[in-house]
KESE-879839 format. One record per residue (C-alpha): residue in three letters; x, y, z. Coordinates in steps of 0.05 Angstrom, whole numbers, padded with zeros to 5 digits, always signed. Each point is the difference from the previous one (the first is absolute). Example, Ala and Ser with C-alpha at 12.3 -4.5 7.8 and 13.67 -1.06 7.14 Angstrom:
! KESE-879839
ALA+00246-00090+00156 SER+00027+00069-00013 
! end
This chain:
! KESE-879839
UNK-00261+00457+00159 UNK+00025-00063+00003 UNK+00083-00007+00010 UNK+00031-00053-00053 UNK+00010-00080+00018 UNK+00073-00005-00001 UNK+00032-00074+00006 UNK+00033-00019+00062 UNK+00067-00024-00034 UNK+00032-00006+00071 UNK-00031-00051+00025 UNK-00005-00066-00040 UNK-00063-00030+00022 UNK-00040+00061-00004 UNK-00059-00017-00050 UNK-00015+00054-00052 UNK-00051+00002-00047 UNK-00011-00007-00071 UNK+00016+00071-00017 UNK+00055+00008+00041 UNK+00027-00069-00027 UNK-00006+00022-00075 UNK+00033+00067+00018 UNK+00060-00033+00032 UNK+00007-00041-00059 UNK-00005+00044-00043 UNK-00059-00034-00038 UNK-00077+00013-00009 UNK-00050-00037+00056 UNK-00026-00036-00058 UNK+00060-00031-00017 UNK+00002-00031+00065 UNK-00073-00027-00007 UNK+00023-00039-00067 UNK+00062-00023+00038 UNK-00039-00027+00063 UNK-00056-00042-00056 UNK+00051-00013-00039 UNK+00065-00016+00043 UNK+00072+00029-00002 UNK-00015+00062+00044 UNK+00023+00013+00065 UNK-00031-00048+00061 UNK-00064+00033+00031 UNK-00038+00001+00072 UNK-00069-00019-00016 UNK-00035+00031+00059 UNK-00070-00007-00034 UNK-00036-00003-00072 UNK+00013+00067-00007 UNK+00056+00013+00049 UNK+00064-00005-00037 UNK+00062+00021+00038 UNK+00082-00007-00020 UNK+00061-00005+00057 UNK+00054+00037-00018 UNK+00043-00050+00009 UNK-00037-00041-00054 UNK+00005+00050-00049 UNK+00074+00006+00013 UNK+00020-00056-00002 UNK-00042-00014-00073 UNK+00036+00068-00028 UNK+00063-00028+00024 UNK-00004-00069-00038 UNK-00011+00046-00064 UNK+00064+00036+00014 UNK+00035-00006-00064 UNK+00077+00019-00033 UNK-00016+00004-00071 UNK-00057-00017-00040 UNK+00031-00070-00017 UNK+00005-00018+00069 UNK-00050-00054+00015 UNK+00001+00007+00079 UNK+00015-00082-00009 UNK+00076+00004+00034 UNK-00016+00053+00056 
! end
């Protein structure tokens, strides 16, 4: 039986695949694909046409930029 992969959270430069990135962000892989097409998602590394990876530091930076204190916090004065 194949051992499940887990994201390497200790290395900010670690490249993880779409499934691990989506698990880390608690969203679906489909959402990540949509964001890559439309924009607005975390930065990604395009190794080849079918090989997309995410750096942990980009996922952390992207999620940190979306941290708010309340629903009325627009994040403009941060």
